[in-house]
C-alpha positions as CSV (number, residue, x, y, z in Angstrom):
1,M,16.4,-17.3,84.4
2,T,18.8,-17.6,81.6
3,E,21.1,-14.8,80.8
4,R,19.5,-14.1,77.3
5,P,16.4,-15.1,76.2
6,F,15.8,-18.2,73.8
7,R,15.5,-17.2,70.2
8,I,13.1,-18.6,68.2
9,A,12.8,-17.4,64.4
10,V,9.8,-18.0,62.6
11,A,9.8,-17.6,58.6
12,G,6.4,-16.2,58.0
13,S,3.9,-14.0,59.7
14,G,0.7,-15.7,58.6
15,I,-1.8,-17.3,60.9
16,A,0.8,-20.0,62.0
17,G,3.7,-17.6,62.7
18,L,1.5,-15.1,64.6
19,A,0.0,-17.8,66.5
20,I,3.4,-19.3,67.5
21,A,4.4,-15.6,68.8
22,I,1.2,-15.2,70.7
23,A,1.5,-18.7,72.5
24,L,5.1,-18.0,73.7
25,K,4.8,-14.3,74.3
26,N,4.6,-14.4,78.1
27,H,7.4,-16.8,78.4
28,P,10.1,-14.8,80.1
29,G,13.0,-16.9,79.0
30,V,12.0,-16.9,75.2
31,Q,12.0,-14.1,72.2
32,V,10.1,-15.0,69.1
33,D,11.0,-13.0,65.9
34,L,9.0,-13.3,62.7
35,Y,10.7,-12.8,59.5
36,E,8.1,-11.9,56.8
37,R,9.0,-11.4,52.9
38,A,6.1,-9.3,52.3
39,T,6.7,-5.5,52.7
40,Q,3.6,-5.0,54.9
41,L,1.6,-7.3,57.2
42,R,-1.5,-7.8,54.9
43,E,-2.9,-10.9,53.4
44,I,-4.3,-11.0,49.8
45,G,-7.9,-11.0,49.6
46,A,-9.6,-14.5,50.0
47,S,-12.0,-15.9,52.9
48,I,-10.9,-18.5,55.2
49,A,-13.0,-20.7,57.5
50,L,-12.2,-21.7,61.0
51,G,-13.8,-24.9,62.5
52,P,-14.7,-25.6,66.2
53,N,-11.1,-26.8,66.9
54,G,-9.5,-23.4,65.4
55,M,-12.1,-21.6,67.4
56,R,-11.4,-23.2,70.5
57,T,-7.8,-22.9,69.8
58,L,-8.1,-18.9,69.4
59,D,-9.9,-18.7,72.7
60,R,-7.1,-20.8,74.3
61,L,-4.7,-18.3,73.1
62,G,-6.5,-15.4,74.2
63,V,-7.3,-14.0,71.1
64,H,-10.9,-12.9,72.0
65,N,-10.9,-10.1,69.5
66,A,-11.5,-12.6,66.8
67,L,-14.3,-14.7,69.0
68,V,-16.7,-12.2,69.9
69,D,-18.9,-10.8,67.5
70,L,-20.9,-7.5,68.0
71,A,-24.1,-8.9,66.7
72,D,-25.3,-12.2,64.8
73,D,-25.4,-9.9,61.8
74,A,-22.0,-10.3,59.8
75,A,-22.5,-6.3,59.0
76,N,-20.7,-5.9,62.6
77,G,-19.1,-8.7,63.5
78,L,-15.6,-9.8,62.6
79,S,-16.7,-13.2,61.4
80,F,-19.9,-14.9,60.2
81,R,-21.4,-18.0,61.5
82,N,-24.5,-19.8,60.1
83,T,-27.1,-18.9,62.7
84,S,-29.0,-22.4,62.0
85,G,-25.7,-24.2,63.7
86,Y,-25.3,-26.1,60.4
87,P,-21.4,-25.4,59.4
88,M,-22.4,-25.9,55.7
89,V,-25.8,-26.2,53.5
90,Y,-25.6,-28.2,50.3
91,R,-27.8,-27.0,47.4
92,H,-28.7,-28.5,44.0
93,Y,-27.1,-26.6,40.9
94,K,-30.3,-26.0,39.1
95,T,-33.2,-26.1,41.6
96,G,-31.5,-24.4,44.3
97,E,-33.1,-26.8,46.8
98,V,-31.3,-27.9,50.2
99,V,-30.1,-31.4,49.3
100,S,-28.0,-31.7,52.7
101,T,-26.4,-30.3,55.6
102,D,-23.4,-30.8,57.9
103,P,-24.3,-31.8,61.2
104,S,-25.8,-29.2,63.5
105,Q,-23.2,-27.6,66.1
106,A,-26.0,-26.9,68.2
107,D,-26.8,-30.4,68.7
108,K,-23.2,-31.3,69.5
109,G,-23.5,-28.9,72.6
110,I,-20.8,-26.9,70.9
111,L,-20.4,-23.3,72.1
112,K,-21.6,-21.0,69.8
113,K,-18.5,-18.9,70.0
114,H,-16.8,-22.1,68.7
115,W,-19.1,-22.7,65.7
116,T,-17.4,-22.5,62.7
117,A,-16.7,-19.0,61.4
118,R,-15.8,-17.4,58.1
119,Y,-13.5,-14.5,57.9
120,Y,-12.0,-12.2,55.4
121,R,-8.4,-13.7,55.9
122,A,-7.0,-10.0,56.3
123,H,-9.4,-9.3,59.1
124,L,-8.1,-12.6,61.0
125,Q,-4.7,-11.7,60.5
126,E,-5.2,-8.3,61.9
127,S,-7.0,-9.6,64.8
128,L,-3.8,-12.0,65.7
129,A,-1.2,-9.3,64.7
130,A,-2.8,-7.1,67.5
131,H,-1.5,-9.5,70.1
132,V,2.2,-9.4,68.8
133,D,4.8,-6.7,69.5
134,P,5.4,-5.0,66.2
135,K,9.1,-4.8,66.9
136,R,9.4,-8.6,66.7
137,I,7.9,-8.6,63.1
138,H,10.3,-8.0,60.6
139,L,9.2,-7.0,57.0
140,S,10.9,-7.6,53.6
141,K,12.8,-10.7,55.0
142,T,12.7,-13.5,52.4
143,F,14.4,-16.6,53.7
144,A,17.3,-17.9,51.6
145,G,19.2,-20.3,53.9
146,V,20.4,-21.3,57.3
147,A,23.5,-22.8,58.9
148,W,24.8,-23.9,62.2
149,D,27.4,-21.7,63.7
150,D,29.4,-24.4,66.1
151,A,31.4,-22.0,67.6
152,K,28.5,-19.7,68.6
153,Q,26.0,-22.8,69.2
154,E,23.4,-21.0,67.2
155,L,21.8,-20.9,63.7
156,T,22.5,-18.0,61.3
157,L,19.7,-17.4,58.9
158,T,20.4,-15.6,55.7
159,F,17.9,-13.5,53.6
160,T,17.7,-12.5,50.1
161,D,18.5,-9.0,50.9
162,G,22.1,-10.0,52.1
163,T,21.3,-9.7,55.9
164,T,21.7,-12.2,58.7
165,A,19.9,-12.9,61.8
166,A,21.0,-15.5,64.8
167,A,18.4,-17.8,66.4
168,D,18.5,-20.9,68.6
169,L,15.4,-22.4,66.8
170,L,13.8,-22.1,63.4
171,V,10.2,-22.6,62.4
172,G,9.2,-22.6,58.7
173,A,5.6,-21.0,58.7
174,D,6.1,-19.6,55.2
175,G,3.1,-21.2,53.6
176,L,2.5,-23.6,50.8
177,H,5.4,-22.7,48.9
178,S,7.7,-22.7,51.7
179,R,11.4,-21.9,51.3
180,V,12.5,-23.3,54.5
181,R,10.8,-26.8,53.4
182,T,12.3,-26.8,50.1
183,F,15.8,-25.8,51.4
184,F,15.9,-29.0,53.2
185,V,13.7,-31.2,51.0
186,P,13.9,-29.7,47.6
187,Q,11.7,-32.4,46.0
188,S,8.6,-31.5,48.4
189,R,7.7,-28.5,46.0
190,P,3.9,-28.5,45.6
191,Q,2.5,-29.6,42.1
192,W,-0.7,-28.3,40.5
193,T,-3.7,-30.9,41.3
194,G,-5.8,-29.4,38.2
195,A,-8.2,-27.5,40.4
196,L,-8.7,-23.9,39.8
197,A,-10.8,-21.6,42.2
198,F,-12.3,-18.1,41.3
199,R,-12.4,-16.4,44.5
200,S,-14.0,-13.3,45.2
201,V,-14.4,-11.0,48.2
202,F,-16.6,-7.7,48.0
203,P,-19.1,-5.6,49.8
204,R,-22.3,-7.4,50.7
205,S,-24.3,-4.6,48.9
206,H,-23.5,-6.1,45.4
207,V,-25.7,-9.3,46.4
208,A,-28.1,-7.7,48.9
209,H,-30.7,-7.1,46.5
210,I,-31.1,-10.8,45.2
211,E,-34.3,-12.3,46.1
212,G,-34.3,-15.5,48.3
213,L,-30.5,-15.1,49.0
214,P,-29.7,-17.6,51.7
215,H,-28.2,-16.3,54.9
216,E,-25.9,-19.3,55.3
217,A,-22.5,-20.6,54.0
218,T,-23.6,-22.4,51.0
219,H,-22.0,-25.0,48.7
220,V,-23.8,-25.6,45.4
221,W,-22.8,-29.0,43.6
222,G,-23.5,-29.3,39.8
223,H,-21.8,-32.4,37.7
224,D,-18.4,-31.2,37.2
225,R,-18.1,-27.9,39.3
226,T,-19.1,-26.1,42.3
227,L,-19.8,-22.9,43.7
228,F,-19.5,-21.5,47.2
229,F,-21.0,-18.2,48.4
230,S,-21.3,-16.9,52.3
231,P,-21.6,-13.6,54.1
232,L,-18.2,-12.9,56.0
233,G,-17.8,-10.4,58.6
234,R,-17.6,-6.6,58.4
235,D,-20.2,-6.5,55.7
236,L,-18.3,-8.6,53.0
237,Y,-19.5,-11.4,50.9
238,T,-17.3,-14.1,49.1
239,V,-18.0,-16.4,46.2
240,V,-15.8,-19.2,45.0
241,G,-16.3,-21.1,42.0
242,Q,-14.0,-24.2,41.4
243,L,-13.7,-26.2,38.2
244,Q,-11.2,-29.2,37.3
245,Y,-8.7,-29.5,34.8
246,D,-6.1,-32.5,33.7
247,P,-2.8,-31.3,35.4
248,A,-1.2,-33.7,32.8
249,E,-2.4,-31.9,29.9
250,D,0.0,-29.8,27.8
251,S,-2.0,-26.6,28.4
252,A,-5.3,-25.5,30.1
253,D,-6.8,-22.2,28.7
254,Q,-8.9,-20.1,30.9
255,G,-10.1,-16.5,30.0
256,G,-7.3,-16.6,27.3
257,R,-4.6,-17.6,29.5
258,D,-2.3,-20.6,29.4
259,L,-2.4,-22.3,32.8
260,K,-0.2,-25.3,32.3
261,D,2.3,-23.4,35.1
262,T,-0.4,-22.2,37.3
263,A,0.7,-23.7,40.4
264,K,3.8,-21.1,40.4
265,V,1.3,-18.4,40.6
266,W,-0.9,-18.1,44.1
267,A,-3.2,-15.6,43.1
268,S,-3.8,-13.4,39.7
269,N,-6.6,-11.3,38.3
270,G,-9.4,-13.4,36.9
271,S,-12.2,-12.6,34.5
272,V,-15.6,-12.0,35.8
273,E,-17.1,-12.8,32.3
274,T,-15.5,-16.1,32.4
275,L,-16.9,-16.8,35.8
276,R,-20.4,-16.0,34.7
277,S,-20.2,-18.1,31.7
278,L,-19.0,-21.1,33.8
279,Y,-22.3,-20.8,35.3
280,A,-24.6,-19.8,32.9
281,D,-27.0,-22.8,32.3
282,W,-27.1,-23.2,36.5
283,G,-30.3,-22.0,38.4
284,S,-31.3,-18.6,39.0
285,L,-30.0,-18.5,42.4
286,V,-26.5,-19.1,41.3
287,K,-26.7,-17.0,37.9
288,N,-28.1,-13.9,40.0
289,I,-25.1,-14.3,42.7
290,V,-22.7,-14.8,39.9
291,N,-23.8,-11.8,37.8
292,A,-23.3,-9.4,40.7
293,V,-19.7,-10.4,41.5
294,P,-17.6,-7.3,40.6
295,H,-14.0,-8.9,40.2
296,T,-12.5,-12.2,40.8
297,E,-9.0,-13.6,41.5
298,L,-7.6,-17.2,40.2
299,Y,-6.2,-19.6,42.8
300,P,-4.6,-22.9,41.5
301,N,-5.0,-25.6,43.9
302,S,-1.5,-27.3,44.8
303,S,-0.6,-29.9,47.2
304,S,2.7,-32.2,47.9
305,D,3.3,-35.2,49.4
306,S,3.6,-35.5,53.2
307,L,7.2,-35.2,54.4
308,P,9.0,-38.3,56.1
309,T,9.7,-36.0,59.1
310,W,9.3,-32.4,60.3
311,V,12.5,-32.9,62.3
312,L,14.6,-31.0,59.8
313,S,18.4,-31.4,60.0
314,G,21.3,-33.3,58.5
315,T,23.9,-32.3,55.9
316,T,22.1,-29.1,54.8
317,G,23.7,-26.3,56.6
318,N,25.6,-28.9,59.2
319,I,22.4,-28.2,61.6
320,P,21.7,-30.6,64.6
321,A,18.3,-32.5,64.8
322,G,15.7,-30.4,66.9
323,R,16.8,-26.9,65.7
324,V,14.5,-26.7,62.7
325,T,10.8,-27.6,62.0
326,L,7.9,-26.5,60.3
327,A,4.4,-25.6,60.8
328,G,1.0,-24.6,58.8
329,D,0.9,-25.1,55.1
330,A,4.7,-25.2,55.1
331,A,4.5,-28.5,57.1
332,H,1.6,-30.2,55.0
333,A,1.1,-28.6,51.7
334,H,-2.5,-29.8,51.4
335,G,-4.0,-27.2,48.9
336,G,-6.9,-25.8,51.4
337,A,-9.2,-28.8,51.1
338,F,-12.1,-29.0,53.5
339,A,-11.5,-25.1,54.4
340,T,-9.4,-26.3,57.2
341,G,-5.9,-24.7,56.7
342,G,-6.6,-22.0,59.1
343,S,-7.7,-24.5,61.8
344,L,-4.6,-26.8,61.1
345,A,-2.0,-23.7,61.4
346,L,-3.7,-22.6,64.8
347,D,-3.5,-26.2,66.3
348,D,0.0,-26.5,65.0
349,A,1.2,-23.4,66.5
350,W,-0.4,-24.3,69.9
351,A,1.2,-27.8,69.8
352,F,4.3,-26.5,68.9
353,A,4.5,-23.8,71.6
354,S,3.1,-26.5,74.1
355,A,5.9,-29.0,73.2
356,F,8.5,-26.2,73.7
357,Q,7.0,-25.1,77.0
358,H,7.0,-28.9,78.1
359,V,10.8,-29.1,77.7
360,F,11.2,-25.3,78.8
361,P,8.8,-23.9,81.3
362,S,8.9,-20.4,82.2
363,T,10.3,-21.3,85.8
364,S,13.6,-23.1,84.2
365,K,17.0,-21.5,85.0
366,E,19.0,-23.0,82.2
367,A,18.2,-22.6,78.3
368,P,17.0,-25.8,76.6
369,K,20.1,-27.8,75.0
370,T,19.7,-29.4,71.5
371,A,18.4,-33.0,73.3
372,D,15.7,-31.0,74.8
373,L,14.7,-29.2,71.7
374,L,14.8,-32.5,69.7
375,R,12.3,-34.2,72.5
376,A,10.0,-31.3,72.1
377,V,10.1,-31.2,68.2
378,K,9.6,-35.0,68.4
379,I,6.4,-34.4,70.8
380,Y,5.2,-31.7,68.4
381,E,5.8,-34.0,65.4
382,K,3.9,-36.8,67.3
383,T,1.1,-34.6,68.0
384,R,0.2,-33.4,64.6
385,K,2.2,-35.4,61.8
386,A,-0.3,-38.4,61.8
387,H,-3.2,-36.2,61.6
388,T,-2.1,-34.0,58.7
389,D,-0.6,-37.2,56.9
390,R,-4.4,-38.7,57.2
391,L,-5.5,-35.4,55.6
392,L,-3.1,-35.3,52.8
393,R,-4.0,-39.0,52.1
394,V,-7.6,-38.0,51.9
395,V,-6.7,-35.2,49.7
396,H,-4.8,-36.9,47.2
397,A,-7.3,-39.7,46.8
398,S,-10.0,-36.8,46.4
399,N,-7.8,-35.1,43.7
400,S,-7.1,-38.4,41.8
401,A,-10.6,-39.3,41.7
402,R,-11.5,-35.7,40.2
403,V,-9.1,-36.2,37.5
404,E,-9.9,-39.7,36.7
405,S,-13.6,-38.6,36.5
406,L,-12.8,-36.1,34.0
407,R,-10.4,-38.3,31.9
408,K,-13.6,-40.7,31.9
409,S,-16.0,-38.3,30.7
410,R,-13.7,-37.9,27.7
411,Q,-13.7,-41.7,26.6
412,P,-16.2,-43.2,24.0
413,G,-19.5,-44.4,25.4
414,Y,-19.1,-42.4,28.5
415,F,-22.6,-42.0,30.3
416,P,-23.1,-38.6,32.1
417,E,-23.9,-38.7,35.5
418,T,-27.5,-38.4,36.3
419,D,-29.2,-36.2,38.6
420,E,-30.2,-38.7,41.0
421,Q,-26.6,-39.8,41.1
422,L,-25.5,-36.3,41.8
423,R,-27.7,-36.0,44.5
424,V,-26.3,-39.4,46.0
425,R,-22.9,-38.0,45.7
426,I,-23.6,-34.8,47.5
427,R,-25.1,-36.9,50.7
428,S,-22.3,-39.5,50.4
429,R,-19.5,-36.7,50.5
430,T,-16.6,-36.9,52.7
431,D,-17.4,-36.3,56.5
432,P,-14.8,-33.7,57.5
433,T,-16.0,-33.9,61.4
434,W,-12.6,-35.8,62.2
435,L,-10.9,-32.7,61.1
436,H,-13.1,-29.8,62.3
437,E,-13.5,-31.1,65.7
438,H,-10.1,-32.6,66.3
439,D,-8.9,-32.6,70.2
440,V,-5.2,-31.2,69.7
441,Q,-5.0,-31.0,73.6
442,A,-5.9,-34.8,74.0
443,T,-3.6,-35.7,71.4
444,F,-0.7,-33.7,72.8
445,A,-1.2,-35.4,76.0
446,A,-1.2,-38.7,74.4
447,A,2.2,-37.7,72.3
448,V,4.0,-36.8,75.8
449,K,3.3,-40.1,77.1
450,E,4.2,-42.0,74.1
451,I,7.6,-40.2,73.6
452,E,8.5,-39.8,77.3
453,Q,7.1,-43.0,78.8
454,G,7.2,-45.3,75.9
455,L,3.5,-45.8,76.4
456,V,1.5,-46.6,73.3
457,V,-1.7,-44.5,73.4
458,Q,-4.8,-44.8,71.4
459,S,-4.2,-42.5,68.4
460,R,-6.5,-39.4,67.9
461,L,-6.1,-38.4,64.5
């Protein structure tokens, strides 16, 4: 075995960062250190969904404490799954009737423990952190820069508090507004799409009294806005309202606040009175739910274009190719569309760790050289980037369509969408199955063949 462990520094201790540490923790020649800018390991209050692909990756990583519920009822389990097997139920904003559902996971033969699950984000992060040595998580470390020390053949990371750390490889897993990504690609800063979400998580007791409350994750569609609500694990409940602004306008006022520059603020206190007013003319079910919401936060939806490569190097810091890459939202800032961000982060982490272990197996006597690392990062990129690039194309097209629809609605002679047209739109919505049931293992195997053997394998996006 090597004289000292190979040091992987991960900027960020969210889902992607923690999963990378878990995936590599049993490799005797590797040490993974997480550098987190927060002062304590916690997530701000929002819900998160994992599709079957994310749940399978949790299983593969051994994070069984996040998989097994104590009961079907969300009061006891860590997560909530629709007992019907439908990942999502879609209802009409006025009548409350079910207009459509996603395909049943039960009919597809997917194991129940791999069905789409909804968590309070902090609970999922806690379940992941339980598998990571606390000594390897360094708090209050905000990434400032990185350079290559040619004499020592290592990276030197600098943090905003003036401290430094040495590493052999850096993974930027520091989220939507990644400092690692913008250090190498400054123009990649996410831009506000014009969409704004009112997100709320609170004890389920606030809505337990509502007659006819569905015990399902439910998405209610209206002509110009939507509302999502669902039980979560540990007796919590979430409500998310979303509406669309024109990001090109000089200002967008919501709750007495100018939101022109809202993309720079990830979460801020919102007004429940404003939330309730947005759904005042909807059906009784929605109004009863929204009126029960005790507090809410504003989350702007931001996204950026896909990067030309995840192999970050070049003149910035004189860093050799193969020594820096990205994972999670830092790699594909898509803004949370299709509730797939958590699963993407887990699959990124698994693919990165698998590619790294492919070039540096646990039985290896020598540490990987830069050429080995470049091969690993290329395998990782080949496994993941085409898939996430496709997602970004879909997201950008959807964002553009919503903004264009908003602009048309303000033109003279505009005819509002009819009720039947709304129902057709709900039924003909984008099918996200290719995202939620993506097979990262098969894609990784194909990437290895293509990179190492020059074989062109059928793409598995």
